[in-house]
Backbone as CSV, one residue per row, in Angstrom:
resi,resn,N_x,N_y,N_z,CA_x,CA_y,CA_z,C_x,C_y,C_z
1,UNK,141.496,74.846,117.981,143.123,74.076,119.040,142.885,73.146,119.831
2,UNK,143.623,72.619,120.367,144.374,71.259,120.473,144.220,71.138,121.884
3,UNK,144.718,69.517,122.131,144.572,69.467,124.044,146.088,70.200,124.254
4,UNK,146.670,70.022,122.867,148.330,70.536,122.892,148.335,72.144,123.071
5,UNK,148.043,72.045,122.159,147.858,74.319,122.342,147.257,75.341,124.533
6,UNK,146.741,73.654,124.535,145.677,74.234,125.393,146.721,74.126,126.691
7,UNK,147.126,73.168,126.685,148.574,72.816,128.091,149.879,74.453,127.624
8,UNK,150.118,74.358,126.583,151.074,75.133,126.385,150.755,76.421,127.283
9,UNK,149.611,76.759,126.645,148.747,78.415,127.340,148.705,77.795,128.432
10,UNK,148.302,77.289,129.110,148.001,76.912,130.083,149.524,76.865,131.348
11,UNK,151.061,76.150,130.985,151.742,76.431,131.090,152.569,77.515,130.718
12,UNK,152.401,78.320,129.800,152.925,79.745,129.625,152.358,80.544,131.036
13,UNK,151.816,80.271,131.665,150.803,81.112,132.487,151.263,80.591,133.823
14,UNK,151.899,79.638,133.622,152.298,78.426,134.614,152.466,77.106,134.636
15,UNK,153.934,77.312,136.027,154.126,75.230,135.501,153.681,74.887,136.309
16,UNK,153.115,73.996,135.913,151.747,72.338,136.893,152.027,71.071,136.549
17,UNK,151.905,71.224,137.010,151.281,69.600,137.352,150.115,68.632,135.683
18,UNK,149.687,67.731,135.503,148.993,67.111,134.458,147.307,67.352,135.203
19,UNK,147.485,66.801,136.517,146.337,67.140,137.181,146.000,69.053,137.079
20,UNK,146.898,69.295,137.853,146.712,71.417,137.963,146.028,71.692,136.356
21,UNK,146.263,71.131,135.876,146.032,71.378,134.392,144.673,70.698,134.169
22,UNK,144.419,69.943,134.036,142.978,69.523,134.530,141.971,69.855,134.945
23,UNK,142.392,70.334,136.560,142.059,70.815,137.149,140.923,72.363,136.420
24,UNK,142.437,73.494,136.200,142.784,74.383,135.240,141.744,74.761,134.194
25,UNK,141.365,72.876,133.528,140.492,72.971,132.614,138.983,72.747,133.036
26,UNK,138.975,72.102,134.205,137.353,71.947,134.573,137.143,73.058,135.312
27,UNK,138.345,73.751,136.300,136.887,74.786,137.142,138.054,76.034,137.736
28,UNK,139.013,76.260,136.531,140.249,77.480,136.810,139.279,78.374,135.310
29,UNK,140.537,79.250,135.005,140.949,79.954,133.959,140.409,79.388,132.952
30,UNK,140.975,78.355,132.881,140.611,77.947,131.518,139.189,77.254,130.813
31,UNK,138.397,76.770,132.075,137.464,76.371,131.871,136.159,76.260,130.196
32,UNK,136.615,77.780,130.096,135.628,78.073,129.177,135.738,77.808,127.321
33,UNK,137.050,76.863,127.057,137.818,77.067,125.756,138.121,76.130,125.379
34,UNK,138.375,74.734,125.950,138.149,73.564,124.692,137.880,72.367,126.194
35,UNK,137.443,71.061,125.957,137.136,69.615,127.530,138.970,69.477,126.517
36,UNK,139.194,69.344,127.536,140.832,67.806,127.963,140.481,66.551,128.563
37,UNK,140.836,65.437,128.737,140.667,64.469,129.504,141.928,64.833,130.020
38,UNK,142.126,63.487,131.534,143.729,62.678,131.689,143.865,61.860,130.645
39,UNK,142.943,61.699,130.031,143.639,60.789,128.472,143.902,61.553,127.597
40,UNK,143.770,62.482,127.276,144.078,64.148,126.255,145.733,64.551,126.432
41,UNK,145.283,64.915,128.535,146.372,65.637,128.078,147.768,65.000,128.205
42,UNK,147.854,63.615,129.447,148.910,63.216,129.359,149.603,62.418,128.533
43,UNK,149.149,62.492,127.261,149.370,61.757,125.780,150.372,63.324,125.196
44,UNK,149.173,64.643,125.242,149.999,65.562,124.714,150.996,65.833,125.245
45,UNK,151.153,65.888,127.169,152.825,66.275,127.950,153.526,65.341,127.105
46,UNK,153.592,64.388,127.387,154.732,62.934,126.974,154.905,63.390,125.340
47,UNK,153.678,63.944,124.916,154.219,64.483,123.605,155.426,65.833,123.379
48,UNK,154.947,66.379,123.946,155.580,67.837,124.264,157.187,67.877,124.651
49,UNK,157.127,66.257,125.569,158.538,66.809,126.578,159.598,66.207,125.029
50,UNK,158.379,65.081,124.153,159.535,64.591,123.534,159.815,65.283,121.827
51,UNK,158.884,66.127,121.789,159.276,67.868,121.290,160.179,68.913,122.174
52,UNK,159.944,68.767,122.823,161.047,69.265,123.774,160.425,70.844,123.794
53,UNK,159.113,71.341,124.432,158.323,72.375,124.673,158.047,72.152,125.901
54,UNK,157.926,71.179,126.253,157.901,71.520,128.354,159.170,70.476,128.445
55,UNK,159.456,70.910,129.410,160.381,70.102,130.778,159.351,69.692,131.581
56,UNK,160.218,68.642,132.595,159.688,67.997,133.220,160.534,68.049,134.541
57,UNK,160.166,68.429,135.833,160.865,67.936,137.316,160.332,67.277,138.202
58,UNK,160.530,66.372,138.956,159.669,65.890,139.659,160.193,66.592,141.506
59,UNK,158.637,66.782,142.079,158.921,67.437,143.246,158.262,66.679,144.343
60,UNK,159.316,66.087,145.424,158.655,65.517,146.571,157.945,66.429,147.490
61,UNK,157.096,65.636,148.274,156.217,65.912,148.920,156.228,65.155,150.160
62,UNK,156.774,65.146,151.881,156.334,63.828,152.299,155.229,63.471,152.983
63,UNK,154.919,62.149,152.575,153.827,61.205,152.674,153.108,61.502,151.286
64,UNK,153.514,61.480,150.491,153.347,61.566,148.661,154.486,60.912,148.543
65,UNK,154.077,60.453,147.006,154.717,60.014,145.689,155.269,61.389,145.396
66,UNK,156.242,61.606,144.187,156.850,62.324,143.521,155.217,63.137,142.551
67,UNK,156.154,64.446,142.852,154.721,65.065,141.025,155.575,65.242,140.159
68,UNK,154.921,65.176,138.994,155.988,65.470,138.488,154.948,66.918,137.120
69,UNK,156.333,68.235,137.291,155.508,68.853,137.571,156.280,69.733,136.198
70,UNK,156.149,70.121,135.245,155.892,71.246,133.741,156.292,72.343,133.371
71,UNK,156.661,72.883,132.899,157.267,74.127,132.570,157.581,74.578,131.081
72,UNK,156.919,74.840,130.417,156.806,75.550,128.787,158.639,75.927,128.278
73,UNK,158.909,75.616,127.967,160.587,75.694,126.911,160.144,76.983,126.203
74,UNK,161.386,77.708,125.960,161.411,78.553,124.734,161.006,77.845,123.241
75,UNK,161.009,76.615,122.999,160.663,75.985,121.849,159.389,75.894,121.647
76,UNK,158.574,75.571,123.173,156.681,75.417,123.394,156.327,77.224,123.718
77,UNK,156.896,77.920,123.451,156.343,79.421,123.304,156.131,79.604,121.877
78,UNK,157.461,79.815,121.095,157.338,79.420,119.551,156.230,78.783,119.038
79,UNK,155.579,77.146,119.818,154.939,76.505,119.328,153.587,77.261,119.440
80,UNK,153.105,77.960,120.835,152.610,78.445,121.343,151.928,79.767,120.519
81,UNK,153.438,80.482,120.347,152.707,81.402,119.243,152.548,81.342,117.799
82,UNK,152.525,80.287,117.252,152.724,79.699,115.863,151.261,78.854,116.261
83,UNK,150.331,78.922,116.846,149.151,77.528,117.076,148.734,79.515,117.499
84,UNK,148.536,80.186,118.046,148.226,80.922,117.941,147.959,81.974,116.937
85,UNK,148.562,81.952,115.614,148.629,82.436,115.051,147.229,81.784,113.435
86,UNK,146.734,80.059,114.263,146.157,79.665,113.173,144.356,80.434,113.169
87,UNK,143.827,80.813,112.447,142.453,81.106,112.658,141.727,80.392,113.153
88,UNK,140.808,80.723,114.405,140.280,79.859,115.254,138.781,79.732,114.321
89,UNK,138.271,78.300,114.434,137.067,77.569,114.956,136.093,78.405,114.761
90,UNK,135.503,78.473,114.275,133.925,78.342,114.891,132.711,78.539,116.372
91,UNK,132.951,79.144,116.914,132.863,78.833,118.364,131.319,77.141,118.272
92,UNK,131.218,76.694,118.765,130.737,75.781,118.835,129.603,75.423,120.409
93,UNK,128.523,75.196,120.352,127.460,75.782,121.724,126.389,74.359,121.667
94,UNK,126.400,73.964,123.009,125.792,72.782,122.262,125.150,72.931,124.155
95,UNK,123.721,72.766,124.291,122.977,72.732,125.472,121.801,71.529,125.696
96,UNK,121.885,71.054,126.372,121.077,69.631,127.092,119.682,70.244,127.442
97,UNK,120.178,71.285,127.582,118.630,72.342,128.104,117.917,72.431,127.407
98,UNK,118.540,73.118,126.459,117.821,73.756,125.385,117.051,73.080,125.039
99,UNK,118.163,71.229,124.671,117.017,70.166,123.432,116.277,70.247,124.828
100,UNK,115.807,70.165,125.113,114.721,69.712,126.321,113.719,71.205,126.533
101,UNK,113.702,71.985,126.424,113.364,73.566,126.612,112.326,73.291,125.181
102,UNK,113.456,72.849,124.146,112.662,72.200,122.708,111.371,71.909,122.831
103,UNK,111.278,70.610,123.435,110.494,69.618,123.595,109.187,69.461,124.762
104,UNK,109.682,70.895,125.131,108.892,71.359,126.191,107.799,70.541,126.854
105,UNK,107.050,70.402,125.519,105.181,70.008,125.114,105.742,68.511,126.119
106,UNK,106.484,68.007,125.777,106.856,66.555,125.891,107.137,66.301,127.527
107,UNK,107.085,67.867,127.848,107.975,67.324,129.430,106.769,66.981,130.755
108,UNK,107.364,66.964,131.707,105.622,67.464,133.128,106.336,68.926,133.208
109,UNK,105.149,69.887,133.476,105.616,71.169,134.120,106.894,71.387,135.128
110,UNK,106.495,70.404,136.108,107.727,70.483,137.848,109.359,70.029,136.535
111,UNK,108.858,69.178,135.476,110.671,68.723,135.243,110.675,69.364,134.301
112,UNK,110.080,70.201,133.800,110.100,72.215,133.005,110.620,73.062,133.929
113,UNK,110.231,72.913,134.872,110.908,73.988,135.626,111.947,73.340,136.798
114,UNK,112.301,72.408,136.762,113.629,71.867,137.270,114.311,72.145,136.303
115,UNK,114.443,72.152,135.306,115.736,71.823,134.805,115.714,73.488,134.286
116,UNK,114.544,74.693,134.148,114.926,75.920,133.681,115.328,76.702,135.164
117,UNK,115.306,76.517,136.585,115.761,76.655,137.541,118.033,75.909,137.348
118,UNK,117.694,74.939,137.242,118.630,74.337,137.211,119.959,75.439,136.655
119,UNK,119.044,74.745,135.093,120.007,76.069,134.246,120.284,77.053,134.887
120,UNK,119.184,78.067,135.246,119.439,79.364,135.809,120.709,79.457,136.846
121,UNK,120.676,78.397,137.859,122.120,77.984,139.091,123.134,78.148,138.137
122,UNK,123.232,77.251,137.172,124.879,77.144,136.690,124.765,78.495,135.868
123,UNK,124.603,78.528,135.221,124.687,80.457,134.550,125.114,81.291,135.436
124,UNK,124.269,81.356,137.339,124.273,82.192,137.963,126.008,82.056,138.438
125,UNK,126.324,80.651,138.529,127.366,80.214,139.248,129.040,80.706,137.906
126,UNK,128.407,80.125,137.347,129.058,80.674,135.759,130.196,81.899,135.783
127,UNK,128.999,83.186,135.733,129.435,84.340,136.185,129.951,84.363,137.736
128,UNK,129.069,84.253,138.486,130.370,84.045,139.323,131.640,83.617,139.476
129,UNK,131.446,83.048,138.610,133.828,82.531,138.668,133.894,83.113,137.682
130,UNK,133.823,83.991,136.693,134.276,84.737,135.426,134.253,85.504,136.329
131,UNK,134.437,86.256,137.036,133.538,87.936,137.865,134.683,88.052,139.087
132,UNK,134.847,86.612,139.545,136.263,85.781,140.469,137.843,86.428,139.854
133,UNK,137.328,85.570,138.407,138.632,85.519,137.799,139.068,87.061,137.394
134,UNK,138.068,87.467,136.835,138.068,89.142,136.441,138.454,89.679,136.893
135,UNK,138.649,89.954,139.024,138.699,90.820,139.627,140.415,90.091,139.899
136,UNK,141.329,89.276,139.680,142.479,89.310,139.545,143.162,88.660,138.562
137,UNK,142.402,90.014,136.951,143.077,89.723,135.842,143.454,91.176,135.920
138,UNK,144.360,91.583,135.169,145.038,93.188,135.043,144.209,93.523,133.366
139,UNK,144.624,95.420,133.716,143.396,96.585,133.911,144.418,96.231,131.916
140,UNK,143.478,96.247,131.094,143.894,96.089,129.243,144.119,95.141,129.365
141,UNK,144.834,93.698,129.807,144.915,92.506,129.512,144.181,91.371,128.768
142,UNK,144.129,90.373,127.522,143.299,89.509,127.113,142.981,89.161,128.172
143,UNK,142.970,88.844,129.176,141.881,87.906,130.138,140.873,89.506,130.365
144,UNK,141.315,90.278,130.411,140.213,91.069,130.686,139.083,91.574,129.591
145,UNK,139.799,91.393,128.323,138.829,91.032,127.453,138.141,89.642,127.584
146,UNK,138.897,88.501,127.999,137.790,87.634,127.827,136.827,87.473,128.563
147,UNK,136.997,87.187,130.151,136.625,87.630,130.556,135.503,88.664,129.920
148,UNK,135.317,90.198,130.012,134.221,90.758,129.689,133.577,90.403,128.354
149,UNK,133.907,89.769,128.086,133.491,88.742,127.083,132.307,87.686,127.326
150,UNK,132.684,87.278,128.562,132.404,86.088,129.139,131.081,85.850,130.224
151,UNK,131.145,87.401,131.023,130.539,87.941,131.560,129.189,87.996,130.632
152,UNK,129.621,89.010,129.693,128.569,89.284,129.126,127.634,88.280,127.772
153,UNK,127.700,87.900,127.624,127.353,86.327,127.139,126.318,85.502,128.505
154,UNK,127.076,85.531,129.583,125.834,84.895,130.777,125.375,86.315,131.097
155,UNK,125.479,86.941,131.117,123.982,88.118,131.262,123.589,88.122,130.463
156,UNK,123.527,87.654,129.209,122.513,88.272,128.647,121.846,86.959,128.220
157,UNK,122.420,85.906,129.056,121.975,84.683,128.311,120.896,84.819,130.249
158,UNK,120.693,84.882,131.103,120.654,85.222,132.450,119.262,86.340,132.065
159,UNK,119.264,87.371,131.446,118.148,88.201,131.289,117.567,87.131,130.180
160,UNK,117.501,87.013,129.089,116.692,86.309,128.503,115.627,85.329,128.645
161,UNK,116.765,84.625,129.652,115.576,83.308,130.430,114.607,83.949,131.874
162,UNK,114.479,85.013,131.735,114.109,85.588,133.080,113.158,86.470,132.392
163,UNK,113.418,86.958,131.606,112.427,87.605,130.518,111.331,86.414,129.848
164,UNK,112.262,85.343,129.189,111.377,84.504,128.415,110.940,83.166,129.044
165,UNK,110.745,82.779,130.875,110.068,82.153,131.027,108.723,81.918,130.896
166,UNK,108.094,82.754,130.727,106.796,82.781,130.506,106.483,81.721,128.792
167,UNK,107.307,81.991,128.358,107.103,81.327,126.632,106.908,80.213,126.916
168,UNK,108.364,79.301,128.181,107.662,78.231,128.625,106.408,77.342,129.621
169,UNK,105.838,78.830,129.381,104.527,78.612,130.548,105.391,78.608,132.123
170,UNK,106.599,79.096,133.112,106.930,79.090,133.864,106.942,80.354,134.855
171,UNK,106.274,80.314,135.788,105.853,81.256,136.489,106.826,81.454,136.721
172,UNK,106.904,83.104,137.472,108.101,84.011,137.759,108.627,83.361,139.860
173,UNK,109.624,83.129,140.072,110.051,82.917,141.123,110.287,84.166,142.535
174,UNK,109.336,84.238,143.465,109.387,84.566,144.354,107.811,85.280,144.790
175,UNK,107.792,86.671,145.213,106.760,86.813,145.509,105.606,87.484,144.684
176,UNK,105.782,87.742,142.456,105.031,87.422,141.830,104.336,86.523,141.663
177,UNK,105.243,85.388,142.053,104.573,83.907,141.950,103.399,83.895,142.867
178,UNK,103.749,84.321,144.228,103.743,84.333,145.324,101.993,84.936,145.122
179,UNK,101.451,86.246,144.067,100.725,86.901,143.992,99.968,87.377,143.438
180,UNK,100.721,85.459,142.338,99.876,85.131,141.005,98.504,84.117,141.610
181,UNK,99.216,83.416,142.787,98.268,82.477,143.216,97.230,81.955,144.456
């Protein structure tokens, strides 16, 4: 998937400014698909405007500069449908935490514990965000499937980390740790 397709998908959901598209990619409903920077979003919007896939209007707000709000056109919906019918590439998963865990023997126990707990906090935050989005999804929709998939992956990662904590030489948190000391 490319940034143009991502932008069309976001605009198929609702009209948005470039800033709002970036927010949707960073921490909104579209945060779990591909990364997109302002440096890729705005050129994509400019090209899609030239291609007739989006339209733009300016909204004025007192005391603020005008805001460009983009809308998908019928041509854009056709382009989105066409892009969605391409075979998706395999998911890529990259993790700096897992790289550190690979070299656990080269880390201090304190740094390893800090990295582990940081990863657990991250996974729990991501799970909470997906669960929040799931509450807004309509039953039987693609949103429900995607959110359910995300929840399953994150819950499995959390469960694995909780069970395999000892493989990294880390003690469980809370009462079990206190009893061991």
